[in-house]
MDTraj code that builds the backbone (N, CA, C; nanometers):
import mdtraj as md
import numpy as np

residues = "UNK UNK UNK UNK UNK UNK UNK UNK UNK UNK UNK UNK UNK UNK UNK UNK UNK UNK UNK UNK UNK UNK UNK UNK UNK UNK UNK UNK UNK UNK UNK UNK UNK UNK UNK UNK UNK UNK UNK UNK UNK UNK UNK UNK UNK UNK UNK UNK UNK UNK UNK UNK UNK UNK UNK UNK UNK UNK UNK UNK UNK UNK UNK UNK UNK UNK UNK UNK UNK UNK UNK UNK UNK UNK UNK UNK UNK UNK UNK UNK UNK UNK UNK UNK UNK UNK UNK UNK UNK UNK UNK UNK UNK UNK UNK UNK UNK UNK UNK UNK UNK UNK UNK UNK UNK UNK UNK UNK UNK UNK UNK UNK UNK UNK UNK UNK UNK UNK UNK UNK UNK UNK UNK UNK UNK UNK UNK UNK UNK UNK UNK UNK UNK UNK UNK UNK UNK UNK UNK UNK UNK UNK UNK UNK UNK UNK UNK UNK UNK UNK UNK UNK UNK UNK UNK UNK UNK UNK UNK UNK UNK UNK UNK UNK UNK UNK".split()
xyz = np.array([
    [0.0839, -0.1162, 0.0000],
    [0.0000, 0.0000, 0.0000],
    [0.0892, 0.1236, 0.0000],
    [0.0688, 0.2148, -0.0919],
    [0.1457, 0.3378, -0.0983],
    [0.0642, 0.4524, -0.0410],
    [0.1258, 0.5271, 0.0488],
    [0.0612, 0.6434, 0.1072],
    [0.1616, 0.7569, 0.0979],
    [0.1236, 0.8685, 0.0388],
    [0.2191, 0.9782, 0.0307],
    [0.1719, 1.1052, 0.1000],
    [0.0565, 1.1003, 0.1646],
    [0.0115, 1.2178, 0.2383],
    [-0.0862, 1.1783, 0.3470],
    [-0.1096, 1.2721, 0.4357],
    [-0.2075, 1.2529, 0.5419],
    [-0.2841, 1.3834, 0.5583],
    [-0.4124, 1.3752, 0.5789],
    [-0.4920, 1.4963, 0.5965],
    [-0.4794, 1.5415, 0.7413],
    [-0.4433, 1.6661, 0.7603],
    [-0.4272, 1.7240, 0.8929],
    [-0.5359, 1.8286, 0.9138],
    [-0.5654, 1.8548, 1.0396],
    [-0.6689, 1.9529, 1.0716],
    [-0.6133, 2.0567, 1.1666],
    [-0.6330, 2.1831, 1.1318],
    [-0.6227, 2.2920, 1.2271],
    [-0.4912, 2.3581, 1.2566],
    [-0.3767, 2.2965, 1.2363],
    [-0.2550, 2.3610, 1.2840],
    [-0.1964, 2.4606, 1.1848],
    [-0.2422, 2.4621, 1.0616],
    [-0.1984, 2.5612, 0.9627],
    [-0.3167, 2.6490, 0.9266],
    [-0.2958, 2.7784, 0.9209],
    [-0.4051, 2.8672, 0.8862],
    [-0.5180, 2.8570, 0.9866],
    [-0.4817, 2.8521, 1.1135],
    [-0.5830, 2.8328, 1.2165],
    [-0.6836, 2.9462, 1.2180],
    [-0.7990, 2.9175, 1.2704],
    [-0.9031, 3.0186, 1.2817],
    [-0.9564, 3.0156, 1.4237],
    [-0.9992, 3.1303, 1.4739],
    [-1.0489, 3.1346, 1.6116],
    [-1.1783, 3.0550, 1.6278],
    [-1.1939, 2.9953, 1.7432],
    [-1.3161, 2.9229, 1.7755],
    [-1.3905, 3.0054, 1.8794],
    [-1.5132, 3.0401, 1.8479],
    [-1.5954, 3.1195, 1.9398],
    [-1.6829, 3.0253, 2.0228],
    [-1.7274, 3.0725, 2.1383],
    [-1.8142, 2.9906, 2.2221],
    [-1.9403, 2.9486, 2.1475],
    [-1.9855, 3.0312, 2.0542],
    [-2.1069, 2.9979, 1.9789],
    [-2.0830, 2.8878, 1.8752],
    [-1.9547, 2.8520, 1.8498],
    [-1.9221, 2.7487, 1.7512],
    [-1.9415, 2.6065, 1.8053],
    [-1.9507, 2.5915, 1.9356],
    [-1.9610, 2.4571, 1.9928],
    [-2.0394, 2.4570, 2.1228],
    [-2.0762, 2.3349, 2.1635],
    [-2.1355, 2.3138, 2.2956],
    [-2.0691, 2.1903, 2.3532],
    [-2.0784, 2.1721, 2.4820],
    [-2.0147, 2.0564, 2.5461],
    [-2.1141, 1.9423, 2.5580],
    [-2.0712, 1.8232, 2.5172],
    [-2.1551, 1.7049, 2.5264],
    [-2.1786, 1.6706, 2.6732],
    [-2.3018, 1.6409, 2.7089],
    [-2.3315, 1.6023, 2.8468],
    [-2.2861, 1.4597, 2.8749],
    [-2.2753, 1.3775, 2.7708],
    [-2.2357, 1.2374, 2.7881],
    [-2.0889, 1.2217, 2.8225],
    [-2.0013, 1.2843, 2.7429],
    [-1.8587, 1.2616, 2.7637],
    [-1.7775, 1.3895, 2.7819],
    [-1.8414, 1.5055, 2.7831],
    [-1.7715, 1.6307, 2.8060],
    [-1.6892, 1.6802, 2.6884],
    [-1.7027, 1.6176, 2.5721],
    [-1.6278, 1.6604, 2.4542],
    [-1.7054, 1.7696, 2.3823],
    [-1.6321, 1.8582, 2.3139],
    [-1.7026, 1.9640, 2.2411],
    [-1.7756, 1.9083, 2.1194],
    [-1.8937, 1.9615, 2.0940],
    [-1.9707, 1.9273, 1.9745],
    [-1.9811, 2.0548, 1.8928],
    [-1.9225, 2.0526, 1.7727],
    [-1.9172, 2.1731, 1.6900],
    [-2.0423, 2.1867, 1.6062],
    [-2.0827, 2.3113, 1.5856],
    [-2.2004, 2.3398, 1.5036],
    [-2.1719, 2.3027, 1.3591],
    [-2.2781, 2.2754, 1.2836],
    [-2.2649, 2.2373, 1.1429],
    [-2.1944, 2.3458, 1.0618],
    [-2.2117, 2.4719, 1.0997],
    [-2.1550, 2.5814, 1.0216],
    [-2.0043, 2.5991, 1.0430],
    [-1.9502, 2.5423, 1.1519],
    [-1.8072, 2.5579, 1.1791],
    [-1.7280, 2.4579, 1.0958],
    [-1.6269, 2.5048, 1.0252],
    [-1.5419, 2.4191, 0.9416],
    [-1.3966, 2.4339, 0.9849],
    [-1.3308, 2.3204, 1.0072],
    [-1.1884, 2.3213, 1.0392],
    [-1.1074, 2.3389, 0.9119],
    [-0.9928, 2.4028, 0.9227],
    [-0.9005, 2.4113, 0.8097],
    [-0.8291, 2.2778, 0.7967],
    [-0.8218, 2.2243, 0.6764],
    [-0.7498, 2.0990, 0.6544],
    [-0.6418, 2.1214, 0.5496],
    [-0.5395, 2.0395, 0.5550],
    [-0.4332, 2.0431, 0.4549],
    [-0.3673, 1.9057, 0.4519],
    [-0.2945, 1.8786, 0.3453],
    [-0.2246, 1.7510, 0.3340],
    [-0.0801, 1.7693, 0.3757],
    [-0.0285, 1.6685, 0.4458],
    [0.1093, 1.6694, 0.4918],
    [0.1833, 1.5581, 0.4199],
    [0.3078, 1.5832, 0.3815],
    [0.3842, 1.4804, 0.3132],
    [0.4104, 1.3629, 0.4069],
    [0.4135, 1.2429, 0.3500],
    [0.4311, 1.1219, 0.4279],
    [0.5629, 1.1220, 0.5060],
    [0.6656, 1.1888, 0.4549],
    [0.7957, 1.1873, 0.5231],
    [0.7893, 1.2500, 0.6619],
    [0.6828, 1.3287, 0.6907],
    [0.6705, 1.3916, 0.8224],
    [0.5826, 1.3110, 0.9180],
    [0.5377, 1.1943, 0.8766],
    [0.4420, 1.1170, 0.9561],
    [0.4971, 1.0806, 1.0945],
    [0.6275, 1.0607, 1.1078],
    [0.6855, 1.0246, 1.2376],
    [0.6759, 1.1388, 1.3378],
    [0.6506, 1.2595, 1.2926],
    [0.6394, 1.3735, 1.3828],
    [0.4962, 1.3935, 1.4308],
    [0.4077, 1.3028, 1.3971],
    [0.2668, 1.3159, 1.4319],
    [0.2288, 1.2138, 1.5380],
    [0.1288, 1.2467, 1.6172],
    [0.0737, 1.1507, 1.7109],
    [-0.0116, 1.0512, 1.6345],
    [-0.0099, 0.9269, 1.6758],
    [-0.0890, 0.8250, 1.6096],
    [-0.2359, 0.8415, 1.6466],
    [-0.3218, 0.8421, 1.5472],
    [-0.4654, 0.8462, 1.5719],
    [-0.5317, 0.7406, 1.4860],
    [-0.6299, 0.6759, 1.5398],
    [-0.7015, 0.5739, 1.4643],
    [-0.8000, 0.6408, 1.3702],
    [-0.8009, 0.5989, 1.2434],
    [-0.8997, 0.6574, 1.1518],
    [-1.0385, 0.6064, 1.1865],
    [-1.1346, 0.6942, 1.1836],
    [-1.2735, 0.6560, 1.2092],
    [-1.3552, 0.7161, 1.0964],
    [-1.3744, 0.6376, 0.9912],
    [-1.4422, 0.6883, 0.8721],
    [-1.5809, 0.7407, 0.9024],
    [-1.6498, 0.6762, 0.9971],
    [-1.7875, 0.7167, 1.0242],
    [-1.7963, 0.8352, 1.1199],
    [-1.6871, 0.8719, 1.1832],
    [-1.6906, 0.9819, 1.2806],
    [-1.7006, 1.1160, 1.2085],
    [-1.7860, 1.2025, 1.2591],
    [-1.8018, 1.3337, 1.1980],
    [-1.7140, 1.4376, 1.2659],
    [-1.6628, 1.4058, 1.3837],
    [-1.5845, 1.5027, 1.4581],
    [-1.4530, 1.4398, 1.5020],
    [-1.3455, 1.5131, 1.4925],
    [-1.2165, 1.4625, 1.5379],
    [-1.1989, 1.4950, 1.6858],
    [-1.1317, 1.4068, 1.7553],
    [-1.1016, 1.4318, 1.8955],
    [-0.9893, 1.5346, 1.9019],
    [-1.0164, 1.6466, 1.9636],
    [-0.9175, 1.7540, 1.9696],
    [-0.8367, 1.7505, 2.0989],
    [-0.8402, 1.6392, 2.1689],
    [-0.7735, 1.6301, 2.2989],
    [-0.6263, 1.6623, 2.2961],
    [-0.5520, 1.6112, 2.1962],
    [-0.4075, 1.6357, 2.1940],
    [-0.3780, 1.7823, 2.1676],
    [-0.4565, 1.8455, 2.0791],
    [-0.4347, 1.9874, 2.0513],
    [-0.4644, 2.0710, 2.1755],
    [-0.5740, 2.0394, 2.2432],
    [-0.6104, 2.1144, 2.3634],
    [-0.5039, 2.0972, 2.4717],
    [-0.4507, 1.9777, 2.4849],
    [-0.3462, 1.9522, 2.5841],
    [-0.2221, 2.0354, 2.5528],
    [-0.1828, 2.0378, 2.4254],
    [-0.0648, 2.1165, 2.3855],
    [-0.0859, 2.2643, 2.4154],
    [-0.2039, 2.3162, 2.3858],
    [-0.2327, 2.4574, 2.4108],
    [-0.2262, 2.4859, 2.5609],
    [-0.2903, 2.4013, 2.6406],
    [-0.2909, 2.4227, 2.7861],
    [-0.1492, 2.4165, 2.8427],
    [-0.0713, 2.3170, 2.7987],
    [0.0642, 2.3031, 2.8518],
    [0.1531, 2.4198, 2.8103],
    [0.1350, 2.4713, 2.6902],
    [0.2194, 2.5821, 2.6447],
    [0.1900, 2.7105, 2.7210],
    [0.0745, 2.7186, 2.7849],
    [0.0381, 2.8388, 2.8600],
    [0.0721, 2.8307, 3.0086],
    [0.1212, 2.7161, 3.0546],
    [0.1611, 2.7041, 3.1951],
    [0.3000, 2.7653, 3.2132],
    [0.3134, 2.8523, 3.3096],
    [0.4429, 2.9134, 3.3403],
    [0.5064, 2.8342, 3.4543],
    [0.6249, 2.7769, 3.4332],
    [0.6861, 2.6893, 3.5342],
    [0.6972, 2.7494, 3.6728],
    [0.7272, 2.8773, 3.6849],
    [0.7457, 2.9386, 3.8164],
    [0.6199, 2.9945, 3.8792],
    [0.5114, 2.9978, 3.8042],
    [0.3872, 3.0554, 3.8567],
    [0.3136, 2.9536, 3.9430],
    [0.2387, 3.0043, 4.0434],
    [0.1593, 2.9157, 4.1287],
    [0.0155, 2.9120, 4.0799],
    [-0.0404, 2.7915, 4.0714],
    [-0.1780, 2.7708, 4.0275],
    [-0.2543, 2.7009, 4.1386],
    [-0.3841, 2.7275, 4.1493],
    [-0.4667, 2.6665, 4.2531],
    [-0.5708, 2.5768, 4.1880],
    [-0.5754, 2.4510, 4.2313],
    [-0.6736, 2.3554, 4.1801],
    [-0.8098, 2.3843, 4.2425],
    [-0.9140, 2.3232, 4.1880],
    [-1.0499, 2.3453, 4.2378],
    [-1.0637, 2.3104, 4.3854],
    [-0.9847, 2.2119, 4.4313],
    [-0.9942, 2.1711, 4.5720],
    [-0.9075, 2.2570, 4.6644],
    [-0.8423, 2.3606, 4.6086],
    [-0.7608, 2.4507, 4.6897],
    [-0.6129, 2.4157, 4.6945],
    [-0.5731, 2.2997, 4.6414],
    [-0.4326, 2.2606, 4.6405],
    [-0.3546, 2.3514, 4.5463],
    [-0.2378, 2.3952, 4.5919],
    [-0.1548, 2.4840, 4.5106],
    [-0.0421, 2.4039, 4.4447],
    [-0.0187, 2.4340, 4.3153],
    [0.0863, 2.3696, 4.2375],
    [0.1620, 2.4765, 4.1601],
    [0.2919, 2.4545, 4.1412],
    [0.3647, 2.5415, 4.0493],
    [0.3362, 2.4923, 3.9074],
    [0.3613, 2.5782, 3.8104],
    [0.3443, 2.5380, 3.6711],
    [0.4288, 2.4165, 3.6387],
    [0.5514, 2.4114, 3.6933],
    [0.6394, 2.2972, 3.6673],
    [0.5813, 2.1688, 3.7250],
    [0.5232, 2.1770, 3.8449],
    [0.4597, 2.0582, 3.9031],
    [0.3447, 2.0101, 3.8158],
    [0.2653, 2.1032, 3.7635],
    [0.1549, 2.0653, 3.6757],
    [0.2063, 2.0022, 3.5465],
    [0.3098, 2.0628, 3.4877],
    [0.3691, 2.0054, 3.3659],
    [0.4215, 1.8641, 3.3927],
    [0.4882, 1.8466, 3.5068],
    [0.5407, 1.7148, 3.5429],
    [0.4282, 1.6134, 3.5604],
    [0.3196, 1.6553, 3.6256],
    [0.2060, 1.5643, 3.6467],
    [0.1396, 1.5269, 3.5145],
    [0.1222, 1.6251, 3.4268],
    [0.0605, 1.5985, 3.2967],
    [0.1478, 1.5013, 3.2166],
    [0.2782, 1.5291, 3.2111],
    [0.3685, 1.4419, 3.1347],
    [0.3750, 1.3018, 3.1962],
    [0.3688, 1.2940, 3.3273],
    [0.3686, 1.1641, 3.3936],
    [0.2445, 1.0838, 3.3540],
    [0.1298, 1.1509, 3.3491],
    [0.0058, 1.0838, 3.3086],
    [0.0132, 1.0395, 3.1623],
    [0.0649, 1.1273, 3.0756],
    [0.0788, 1.0919, 2.9334],
    [0.1735, 0.9735, 2.9175],
    [0.2841, 0.9741, 2.9914],
    [0.3794, 0.8625, 2.9844],
    [0.3170, 0.7324, 3.0351],
    [0.2364, 0.7397, 3.1407],
    [0.1703, 0.6198, 3.1932],
    [0.0741, 0.5624, 3.0897],
    [0.0007, 0.6499, 3.0218],
    [-0.0905, 0.6046, 2.9168],
    [-0.0107, 0.5415, 2.8025],
    [0.1013, 0.6039, 2.7674],
    [0.1872, 0.5501, 2.6617],
    [0.2402, 0.4123, 2.6997],
    [0.2795, 0.3963, 2.8268],
    [0.3295, 0.2657, 2.8730],
    [0.2229, 0.1574, 2.8607],
    [0.0986, 0.1937, 2.8882],
    [-0.0113, 0.0979, 2.8720],
    [-0.0180, 0.0525, 2.7269],
    [-0.0073, 0.1482, 2.6348],
    [-0.0105, 0.1156, 2.4923],
    [0.1067, 0.0296, 2.4500],
    [0.2262, 0.0619, 2.4976],
    [0.3461, -0.0169, 2.4642],
    [0.3290, -0.1600, 2.5131],
    [0.2834, -0.1756, 2.6366],
    [0.2664, -0.3102, 2.6927],
    [0.1603, -0.3892, 2.6167],
    [0.0532, -0.3219, 2.5768],
    [-0.0523, -0.3880, 2.4999],
    [0.0026, -0.4364, 2.3652],
    [0.0767, -0.3512, 2.2969],
    [0.1357, -0.3890, 2.1678],
    [0.2354, -0.5027, 2.1854],
    [0.3179, -0.4943, 2.2897],
    [0.4153, -0.6014, 2.3143],
    [0.3473, -0.7366, 2.3320],
    [0.2425, -0.7402, 2.4133],
    [0.1728, -0.8670, 2.4386],
    [0.0944, -0.9138, 2.3159],
    [0.0485, -0.8176, 2.2341],
    [-0.0326, -0.8514, 2.1179],
    [0.0510, -0.9027, 2.0006],
    [0.1750, -0.8548, 1.9864],
    [0.2537, -0.8867, 1.8673],
    [0.3854, -0.9598, 1.8905],
    [0.4342, -0.9633, 2.0140],
    [0.5657, -1.0224, 2.0377],
    [0.5557, -1.1488, 2.1229],
    [0.6593, -1.2309, 2.1127],
    [0.6600, -1.3595, 2.1838],
    [0.6663, -1.3369, 2.3348],
    [0.5832, -1.4139, 2.4056],
    [0.5785, -1.4089, 2.5513],
    [0.5832, -1.5509, 2.6056],
    [0.6190, -1.5635, 2.7330],
    [0.6161, -1.6962, 2.7963],
    [0.4764, -1.7211, 2.8536],
    [0.4604, -1.8311, 2.9244],
    [0.3286, -1.8672, 2.9780],
    [0.2757, -1.7678, 3.0817],
    [0.3652, -1.6870, 3.1403],
    [0.3238, -1.5845, 3.2370],
    [0.2948, -1.4494, 3.1710],
    [0.3130, -1.4416, 3.0388],
    [0.2886, -1.3169, 2.9676],
    [0.4080, -1.2233, 2.9629],
    [0.5264, -1.2719, 3.0088],
    [0.6482, -1.1898, 3.0049],
    [0.7070, -1.1929, 2.8643],
    [0.7576, -1.0795, 2.8177],
    [0.8274, -1.0750, 2.6895],
    [0.9511, -1.1633, 2.6968],
    [0.9792, -1.2331, 2.5870],
    [1.0989, -1.3177, 2.5844],
    [1.1787, -1.2939, 2.4568],
    [1.3087, -1.3220, 2.4650],
    [1.3938, -1.3109, 2.3473],
    [1.3961, -1.4445, 2.2731],
    [1.4816, -1.4559, 2.1725],
    [1.4871, -1.5777, 2.0902],
    [1.5191, -1.7027, 2.1721],
    [1.5960, -1.6847, 2.2816],
    [1.6366, -1.7986, 2.3641],
    [1.5402, -1.8272, 2.4782],
    [1.4302, -1.7513, 2.4869],
    [1.3320, -1.7724, 2.5923],
    [1.3615, -1.6963, 2.7203],
    [1.4635, -1.6096, 2.7207],
    [1.4962, -1.5301, 2.8386],
    [1.3989, -1.4128, 2.8502],
    [1.3587, -1.3836, 2.9739],
    [1.2648, -1.2739, 2.9988],
    [1.3324, -1.1404, 2.9689],
    [1.2598, -1.0529, 2.8990],
    [1.3082, -0.9190, 2.8665],
    [1.2370, -0.8210, 2.9594],
    [1.3139, -0.7495, 3.0404],
    [1.2565, -0.6546, 3.1358],
    [1.2165, -0.5222, 3.0702],
    [1.2961, -0.4764, 2.9725],
    [1.2726, -0.3469, 2.9082],
    [1.1703, -0.3618, 2.7964],
    [1.0516, -0.3003, 2.8115],
    [0.9480, -0.3148, 2.7093],
    [0.9861, -0.2525, 2.5750],
    [1.0901, -0.1678, 2.5727],
    [1.1343, -0.1055, 2.4485],
    [1.2568, -0.1744, 2.3886],
    [1.2955, -0.2862, 2.4460],
    [1.4138, -0.3594, 2.4012],
    [1.4028, -0.4003, 2.2546],
    [1.5176, -0.3968, 2.1856],
    [1.5191, -0.4421, 2.0464],
    [1.5432, -0.5931, 2.0376],
    [1.5452, -0.6607, 2.1518],
    [1.5623, -0.8060, 2.1529],
    [1.4296, -0.8804, 2.1491],
    [1.3194, -0.8050, 2.1446],
    [1.1873, -0.8673, 2.1356],
    [1.1791, -0.9432, 2.0039],
    [1.0980, -1.0491, 2.0032],
    [1.0821, -1.1310, 1.8831],
    [0.9371, -1.1226, 1.8380],
    [0.9185, -1.0771, 1.7139],
    [0.7843, -1.0680, 1.6571],
    [0.7247, -1.2077, 1.6486],
    [0.6042, -1.2238, 1.7018],
    [0.5333, -1.3511, 1.6941],
    [0.4496, -1.3487, 1.5662],
    [0.4959, -1.4211, 1.4653],
    [0.4323, -1.4186, 1.3331],
    [0.2862, -1.4620, 1.3409],
    [0.2543, -1.5612, 1.4234],
    [0.1155, -1.6078, 1.4347],
    [0.0256, -1.4985, 1.4923],
    [0.0699, -1.4333, 1.5998],
    [-0.0085, -1.3250, 1.6598],
    [-0.0256, -1.2112, 1.5598],
    [0.0846, -1.1761, 1.4922],
    [0.0821, -1.0659, 1.3986],
    [-0.0116, -1.0934, 1.2815],
    [-0.0008, -1.2126, 1.2226],
    [-0.0851, -1.2434, 1.1067],
    [-0.2322, -1.2549, 1.1465],
    [-0.2591, -1.3039, 1.2670],
    [-0.3978, -1.3114, 1.3148],
    [-0.4578, -1.1709, 1.3263],
    [-0.3803, -1.0780, 1.3804],
    [-0.4278, -0.9399, 1.3961],
    [-0.4492, -0.8742, 1.2596],
    [-0.3537, -0.8895, 1.1691],
    [-0.3657, -0.8287, 1.0362],
    [-0.4853, -0.8878, 0.9622],
    [-0.5039, -1.0189, 0.9707],
    [-0.6193, -1.0836, 0.9050],
    [-0.7501, -1.0294, 0.9615],
    [-0.7563, -1.0125, 1.0924],
    [-0.8763, -0.9587, 1.1569],
    [-0.9041, -0.8161, 1.1106],
    [-0.8006, -0.7340, 1.1050],
    [-0.8169, -0.5952, 1.0614],
    [-0.8627, -0.5888, 0.9157],
    [-0.8068, -0.6735, 0.8318],
    [-0.8446, -0.6741, 0.6913],
    [-0.9885, -0.7214, 0.6751],
    [-1.0286, -0.8204, 0.7516],
    [-1.1658, -0.8705, 0.7443],
    [-1.2662, -0.7619, 0.7867],
    [-1.2304, -0.6842, 0.8873],
    [-1.3180, -0.5748, 0.9337],
    [-1.3359, -0.4679, 0.8271],
    [-1.2372, -0.4554, 0.7410],
    [-1.2425, -0.3543, 0.6351],
    [-1.2937, -0.4121, 0.5026],
    [-1.3366, -0.5379, 0.5063],
    [-1.3956, -0.6005, 0.3884],
    [-1.2957, -0.6439, 0.2834],
    [-1.1670, -0.6589, 0.3208],
    [-1.0679, -0.7045, 0.2226],
    [-1.0823, -0.8543, 0.1980],
    [-1.0524, -0.8944, 0.0776],
    [-1.0580, -1.0379, 0.0439],
    [-0.9272, -1.1059, 0.0752],
])
top = md.Topology()
chain = top.add_chain()
for i, resn in enumerate(residues, 1):
    res = top.add_residue(resn, chain, resSeq=i)
    for name in ("N", "CA", "C"):
        top.add_atom(name, md.element.get_by_symbol(name[0]), res)
traj = md.Trajectory(xyz[None], top)
């Protein structure tokens, strides 16, 4: 499959979002944009794909999750030396908040890494990653992991079947 571009939303030629452009969903707290509001889109060359966060395509979705953009905006506005007060009255410096946010993002990333490792790489009967000789690998990012061809092909076959491929 050849891919030479990806459609991006919002970071080039940005436009202001007014309160009248959206409302907050009562179900999940995500913004719901009015039909009249249009995001700016552009194509990005495939060579820059490694600089992007991974997002799952959802063909049927009408709205993109703007969580990563909102997080970046909020984090860029935190001043490391300034003191901020949480709703419960706890005081944090900007640096403490940045550290907490990054810690949470890293924890979520670790969950994803561990899920991918168990889904695609060889493990022992206890679910520990193993190398070619069956030795347990402690580092989830180790390059000594061994791709489990059966697990991998099962996942790819399942994904292709969901997309109606023959």
